[in-house]
Each structure stands twice: as structure tokens, then as C-alpha cells.
N, C-alpha and C positions, 0 to 999 in steps of 0.2 A: 170632350172632356173639358172641365173648367180650367181657365187660365189663372185662377187665384188659389192660394193655399188655404188650409183650414183657418189660419189666423187672419185671413182676409187680405194679406199682403200680396201684391202682384208676384207671380212666379216668373222665373227667368224664361226667356223665350226658348221654346223646345228646339233641340238640335235634331235634325232628321237622323233616323237610325242608320242611314247609309252614308252619312257625312264623313268625309275624310279630311283630316287636318293637313293642309299643304306642307307644313313643317315636318310632320311625321312621314308624309309621302316622299319628300326629298331625302329624309334620313334613311328611309327604307331603300331607295334607289342606291344610295352610297353603300349601304350594307350589302346589297346584292352584288355590287361591283367588287367589294372586298371578297365576298364568297367566290366570285368568278375567278379572281386571281389565285386564291388558295387552292381551288380545285384544278385550275389550269396547270398549276405547278406540279401536280402529280404526274402528268403525262408530257409536259413541255420538253423535258430532257430525253424522253424515250427514243425519239428519232435521231438524237444528236449525241448519244453516248460515245460514239467513236471519236468525235471531235473533242469532247471533254477528256477522254482517255489519252488522246495524243497530247493535248495541251498540258495535262498534269503528269504525264509519263506514268500512268497507272497500268496495272496488269488487268487482264480480262476478268479475273475473279474480284479484284478490288472495285472496278468501275460499277458493278451491279449495285454496290452499296450506296451510290448516289441516289438511286431510287429507293432501296430498302430502308435506309435510315430515315428518309422523309416519311415513308408509309408507317413505320413502326411508331415514330413520335406522334404522327397525326392521329393514328388509331387509338392512342392513349388519351389524347386531349379531347377528342370529340365527345365521348361520354362524360368526361370530367367537366366540360364546359357548362353543363346544366347546373351543377352545384356552384361553380364559380359565378355564373350569371346571377344566381340568387344571393350569393354572398356580396359581390361587388356592384351589381346592377349591370344591365345590358350596355349602358353607356361606357362605363369604365372598362369592362371586359373587352368590348369591341375596339375601343380606342387603343388599349394596350396591345391587343392582337394585331391590329392593322399597323401600328407603329413598329412593333417588334418584328413582324413579317417583313416590313420594308427594310429595317436595319439588317436582318438576316440575309435578305436578298443582296444587299451591298457586300456583305461579308462573303457570300458565295462567289460573287463576281471577282473578288480580290483574292480568292484562294490560290495558293501557289503550289500546293501538293494535295494528294488525294485524302490524307488524314484530316487536313483542315476542311476540305469540301464535305466530307462525311459528317463532321461535327456541325458545320454551319447548316447543312441540309436538315439535320435532325432538329436544330433550333428552329429553322424556318417551318418545318412541318408541325412541330409542337405548338408554337405560338399561333401560326396561321389556322390550325385546326379549331381554334376558339371562335373563328368567324362563321364557320359553316352552319352549326345547329342554331346559332343566334338568329339567323335570317328566317329559318323555318318557324321558330317560336314567335318571332315578331310578326310574321305574316298572318298567323292565326290569332294573334293577340290584338293587333291594332286595326285590322280591317274587318268590317262586318261581313257575314256570309254572302251578302248580295254582291260583294266585290271579289269573291274568290275566283270567279271566271276570268278575272284579269290577273290577280296575284298568283294563283297556283301555276298557270302556264309560265309565268316569269321565272319563278324559282325552279320549276321543273326543267325549263329550257336551260337555265344556267347550270344546274346540277348534272345535266346530261351532255350539253353542248361543250362545256369547258374541257372535259377529258377527251371528247371526240375530236375536237380541233387542235388539241395539244400538240400531237405530232406534226400537224400541218404548220402551225405557228412556229414551233421549235425548229423544224426543218428549214423554214424560210429565214428565220433570224440567224441561225448558225451558218447558213449558206451565203446570205447577203452581207453579214457583218462578221461576227465571231461568236463563239459559244458564251462569252461573257454577257452578251445581250439577252440571253435566256433569263437572266436574273436582273440585269439593269432595267429591263422593260417594266419592272414592277415599281421602280422608285417613285417617279412623279405621281402615278395613280395612287400608290400607297400613301403618300403624304396627303393627297387630297382627301382620300377616304378617312384617314385618321383625324384630320382637321374637321371634316363634316360630321363624323361620329361624335366627337367631343362637344361640338356646338349645337347639334340638332337632335340627338337621341335623348328622349326623356320619357320613355315608356314605363319605367318602373324605378324603384329605389332598392338599394342593396340592404341586406340584413346582416350587419356586422356581428350579431350575436352567434351566427352560424360558425364563425371561426373557432370559437371555444369548443364546438362539437365536431370539428373536422376529424374525419375518420382516417387517420394516417395509415393504419393497418389495412383498411379497405383500399386505399390508394396504392399501397405497396403490392397488395394482391392483384389489383387490376392491372398495374403496370407490368408485373411479372407474367400474368395470364395473357394479356393482349399483345404485349411486346414479343413474348416467346412464340405465341401463335403465329404472328406475322412473320417472324424469322423462320420458323419451321416450314411455313407454307411457301415462302420465297425461295429458300435454299434447298428444301427437300427434293424437288424434281431434279436438281442439278447434281445432288450428292448422295443419291441412293437412299434417301430417307433415313430411317433409324440405323442403317448400317454405318452411318457416319457418326463418330463419337460426339462431335459438337452438337449435331442435331438431336442426338439421343439425350444429351445433357439438358438442352433447352426444352425438350419434350417433357422431361421430369419437372423442370421449373414451371412449365405451362400447367401441368396437373396440380402441383402444389399451390401455385398462384390462383388457379380457378377455384380450388377448395376454399382458400382463405377469402377470396373476393366474394363468393356466393354466401359463405357463412356470415361475413360482415354485412352484406347487403340485406340479409334477413334479420340480423340481430342488433345492428348499430342504431343509436337514437336518430342520427342523421346520416344515412348511408351515402357514400360517394355517388352511387347511381341508384335511383329509386326504381325498382323493377315492378312496382305495382301497376304501372301502365299496361303491362301485359295481361292484366285481368280483363281489360277491355278487348272483347273479341275482335273488333275491327282493327284495333292497333296491333294485336297479335298476328292476324292474318296479313295486315298491311306490311308488317315488318318481314314476314316470310316472303311476300311478293317483292319487297324492296331488296332482300337478299338475292333472290333469283335475278332481279333486274341488274344488280351489281355484276352477276356472272355474265349477263348478256352485254352490258355496257362496257365493262373493262375487258372482258374476254375477247369480244370482237374488235375492240380498239387495239388489242394486242395481235390478234390472228391475221387481220388484213395486212398490216405492215410487215409481219413476219413472212407471210407468203410472198409479198412483192419483193422483199429483200432477199429471202433465201432462194426462191424459185426463179423470180424474174430478174434479180440482180439490180434492183432500183436503189438509188441513193436517197438520203433523207428528204431532199427537196422534191424528187420525183414521187416518192411515197405520199408526201403531203398534197401534191397536186392531184394525185389519183384518188385521194380519199376525202376531198373537201365536200363531196356530194352529200354524205350523211349529215354533216353540219348544216348544209343548206336546206335539206329536207326537214330537219328539226325546226329550223327557224321559220320555214313556211308553214309548218303544221301547228306551231304553238298557238296562233290565234284561232285556228280551227278547233283545237282541243279545248281552248277556253270557251268558245261558242257552244260546243257540244256538251260541256260539263254542266251547263244550266238546263239543257234540254233533253239529255239522254241519261238513262240509268247508268251510273258510274261502273257498275259491274259489267254491263254490256260493252261499255267503252274499253274496259280492261280485256275482255274476251276478244274483241276485234284487234286490239293491240298485240296480244299474245299470239293470236293466229297469224297476224301479219309478220311478226317476228319469226314464227316457225316457217312461214312461207319463204322468207328471205334466206334463212339458213338451209332450208331444203333445196333451194336453187343452187346453193354453193356445194351441194353433194355431187354435182356434175363437173367439178373443178378439173381443169387440165393445166398443163405447163404453159399454155399460150394465152391464158386469160389476162385481159388488160382492162383499161378504163371502161370500155363499153360493155364487156361481159360482167363487170362488177357494178355496173350502174343500177340495175334493178334491185339486187340484194341490198345495196347501200340505201336506196330510196325507201325500200320496205323497212329497213332497220331504223332509219331516222324518223319516219312517220310513226312507226309502231312504238318507239321509245316515248314519244310525246303523248300518244294516246293512252299509254299505260301509266306514265309518271303522274299526270295531272289527277286522275281519279284515285290513284294509290295514295298520293299526298293528302287529298281531301278525306278519304275514308279512314286513313290511319290516324291523322291528327285532328280532323274536323269534329270528332265526337268526344274529345278529351276536355276535362275542366281546365281552366286557366292555370290552376296551381300545379298541374302536372306537365304543362306544355314544354317547359325548359328542359327538364330531364328527358321527357319523351322524345323531343326532337333530336337530342343527342343520341339516344338509343336508335332511333329511326335511321339517322345518317350512318351510324356505326354499322347497322346491318347491311347497308348498301356497300360500304367499303370492305367489310368482311366477306360479302358475297363475291366481290371482285378478287380478293386475295385467295379465297378457296377456289374460285373458278379458274384463276390463272395456274394455281398449283395442280389442279386436276387436268387442265388442258395440257400443260407441259408434260405431265406424267403420261397421259394418253399418247401425245405426239411421240415421246421417246419410246415407250413400250411397243406401241403399234408400229412405229417406224422400224424397229429392230425385227419384229415379227414379219412384217411385209417384206423386208429386205431378204430375210432367210427364205421365205416362200418363193420370191422372184428369182433368187440365186439358184434355187433348185432347178428352175426351168432354163436358166442361161448357163449351161455347163456342157462339157464335152459329151458327145453322144446324142445331143439334140441337133438335128440337121439344120434347123433354122438358125440356131445360135452359131453353129460352125460356119454356115454360109455368110452370116453377118460379120463374123470375126474375120473371115478371109477377105471379104470385100473391103472392110475398114483397113486391114493390114496392107492390102495392095494400094489403097488410096494414100496412106501415110508414106509407104515406101517410095511412091512416085515423087514425093516431096523431099526425099532424102532423110526420112525419119525412121527409127527402129519400128517397123510396122507392127510386130506382135505385141510389144510392150505398150505402144500408144493405143492400139485397138483395145487391149485389155483394160487399160485405164479409162478409155472413153465408155466402154460398156459398163464398167463398174460405176462410173458417174451417172449414167442413164438409169441404172437400177436403183441407185441411191435416191435420185430425184423422184422416180416413180414411187418408191416406198414412202418418201416424205409426202408426196401428193396424196397417196392413199390414206396416210395417217391424218392429214388435214380433213379429208372427206369423212373419216370416222368421227372426228370431233364435231363437224357440222351436223352429221346425222344425229349424234347424241343431243346436241343443243336443240335440234328440231323436235325430238321426242319430249325434251324437258319443257319447252314452251307450249307445245300442243297440250301436254298434260296440265300445265298451269291454267290454261284457258278454261278447263273444266272446273277447277277449284275456285274460280272467280265468283261463282254463284253462291259460295258459302258465306260471303261477307254480307253484313246487314247494310242496307241503304240508310245513311244518316237522315235524321229528321230535317226537313227543309228550313224549319224555323229555329235552328240552333243559334245560340248566342255568339257574340264576337269571338269568344275563346273556344268555341266549339261545343263545350258542354255546359258552360255557364257557371258551374259550381266552383267554389274555392275550397 
């Protein structure tokens, strides 16, 4: 091609299509670090709630809101961030989010009672939620397709590694220092990220004219819908679902909010969330897969610590030490996933990942009360490797075929599906654990009763053993047997959950073939069109 223009003047030197501006690359690294902090804080307190509860003199019902308030606020901000990014620009939104998240972290560390902590955590979740989708949108906007084998594993690793190592990091910090450091650890990195974001991000410009078209009714509907949904899913398993008057009320708010939100999404001039991205078949399927990955990601991050705490009696630090393997497996698999993403059909990568995930959960169906680090080693490795093999192609397939103009909204929706998958998954898992635990206990109790020779012999042997130590033999033996039955019933309910997860991921592997492979020559934004 000629190096002169039609007018005969020399043309500017051509920039290679795969060239990356170093300034943009550094800005992207800062954004990734900000996203890591925001996602890490979802789970960092999960292994240390007992320490926070003691420090704030909170009840067992109140302390769960340290998690719930963060999740409710974040799940509202994530889809809203697409509109705010177009209104303010990525630079302004990300800087405000990073600075606000840092300030809220300081407030959380200084909370003196549970009410303050709940409010500060909600602020932290809402403001921090603006950082997460911005990174996904930036990755597919500023990097050419030839660099996606590097960029996609990075954002996939952060999105999955952060919640996975959250309990490990949190357990270490609260054990080595105090629970205040769960939040203070964000301060210096947060200041650096905010400073870097303001000085380095220049991917786009804000469109202030959008403010006059801001859909306040749509925002109210979305807040009521997603906030109530998160509340119902969090509190439902603990409070018998709609039998509880508060949950019933929020279920009604949920329905009304959903109707208002979807009505405004299809009728407003500039809807808060643009749902047109779902017309893209790959994005629609990718979002479904992202939802299921949320079930696997957050569900297993919850199940493993629950087993180790409830059955094995581990404390926060011991749980963290036992579960670091998944994070290590993800870290080691990330470059492999990036390498394969350029050389293997992404649908085949997803199938391998889903099958690996199913194999890991299938291994857990043989769970016993004696399982420890070595028994959990293979399931954790399979989980960590499979998460990365799934996340990289899902990100590429879902967002890689969209036009630039849809990326900001679409990345918010895409991240929302993963978080909602986690919320729905946890609600279903808790419900199954409770219901199946009760059922298994009833069935086992039928076998451990008078008239059963084995049960009577065990009872007599235990009673004799306790009496030899000067303890009321019959009562102590009865209590011990009841505890054994409870533990076995709990174990069987865990096995039921792992079996259901196995079926879920094995089925998902079959559906991976329904996605279309994106054209290799897609433009920087994935679809190219505005």
C-alpha cells in the first residue's frame, strides 16, 4: 500500500495493528489490581466473621449482614456501571470507585458497632462494584484480538482467584494481626490505584448529555429488583423462605422492582441497563455459562470451608492453609489457558473445563469425616485448573463478538450474571444442605434406636466406657451417638450437593457446542461496529 495520501502529502507512519501503548498497558494493570481488591473483599471476611462478631459484640443473625450488605450494594452497582462509564468516562468512574472503595475500607476498620459496619460495607460494595466491569470493557476495547491470549487469562485469573483465596488471606490477616487488617490492607494499594487511574486512563470521553436522559425509575426498579433478590437468596435458606414475613415482603418488592426495571429497559430512551447485548447468541450463552460458573466458583469457595469448619473443626487459618491449592492451580493454569486460547477451539476448551469441574465434584461424593488436605488435593487441583480453562474462552466468546458501543453495558451484565450465579448457587446449596440433612438424620435415627441389636450393643459399650471415667454413662452415650448421627447426616447432605454439582457441570459440557466460534479477524472491540 502507498505511503502517501491522495493529496500527495506523506502519511503518518503506520502503527502496527497489534501495537500496545505502554501508558494504556500500565493503566490496565492498575485497573486489574483495583478489580482484584473489589472482588477479594467479597470473600475476605468469610473465614473471619467470628472475630468480627466478637470485636463488635454482634449477634449471629447480625454478623451475616457484613457479607450480605456488601453483596446487595455491589450487585446493584455492577450493571449500573456501564451507564456511568458512558456518562462520566472510564477515567472518572474508576478513579471515584478506587478512591471511594479505599475511604470505605478505612471506615470499616474504624467501625465500633455492627450497625456502622453494615453501612460502611454497603458503601464499600457499591462504590467498589464500579471497578469490576470497567476492566472487562477496557480489556476488549484497548487490546487487539492478537493480545487476548495474554489479557483474557489475566482478567479471568483475577475474577476467579480473588474470591478463591479470599478466605485464605482473611484467615491469615485476622489470625496474625486483627480483623481490622481485613480492611486496612486495601488502603495503600487503593491510593496507588486511584492515583494511577486518574493519571493514566484515557480510553474514552464521557458524554454529559446522558445525565438529562438518566432513567431514575429504571434505577429504582433495578435497585429494588436486584437488592431484594440478593436479600431473599441470602436470608431464605436460614429463615424458611416465604414463611418468614420479611422475606415474603422483599419477594413482593422483588417482583414489582423486576416489572418496573424490565419495562423501563425496553421503553426508556437511555435505559440504565441496555439488554440488547442478549440478541448476540454468543453473549447470551456466555452469560448463562458465566451464571453457572458463579455457582461453581462461589459455591465451592463456600462448601470447602464449611466442611472443614463444621466436620473437621478447623479455625480460619487452618481452613486457609488447607485451601490454598485451588488458587495455586489457577495461577499455574492461567498461562496455559492463554496459550491454548489461540490454538484450540474455545468451545472445546470449555468442554474440557466443565468435564474437569465435574470430575472434581464427583471425587467429593466419596467424602468422609476424616478427609483432610491430601484427600482434598485432587478435587482442588481439578477445580482450579478447570475454572481457568472455562473462564478464558467464556470471556472471549461472550464479549469478543460485541461492537465497541455495547461493551460497557455488556461487561456489567456479564459480571452480574456471575455474581447472581453465586448468590443463587449459595441459596440452593444451603437449602439442600438443610433439607437433606434433616431427611438423612431422620432416616439414620430410625436405624439407631432400641430394638436394633447393633445400636444397643454400641450404646452399652459407650455407657460402660463413660461410667469407668465417673460420668453418667447412659446420658453421655446417648449424646455421643446423637452427635455421630448428626455428623453423618451432615456429611451425606454434602455428598448430595457435590453429586448435583457434578450433574450440572457434566450437562454444561454438552451445551458448550451450541456457541459460535468468533471470527479470528475481529476488530479491537470485538465486533468493530459502533
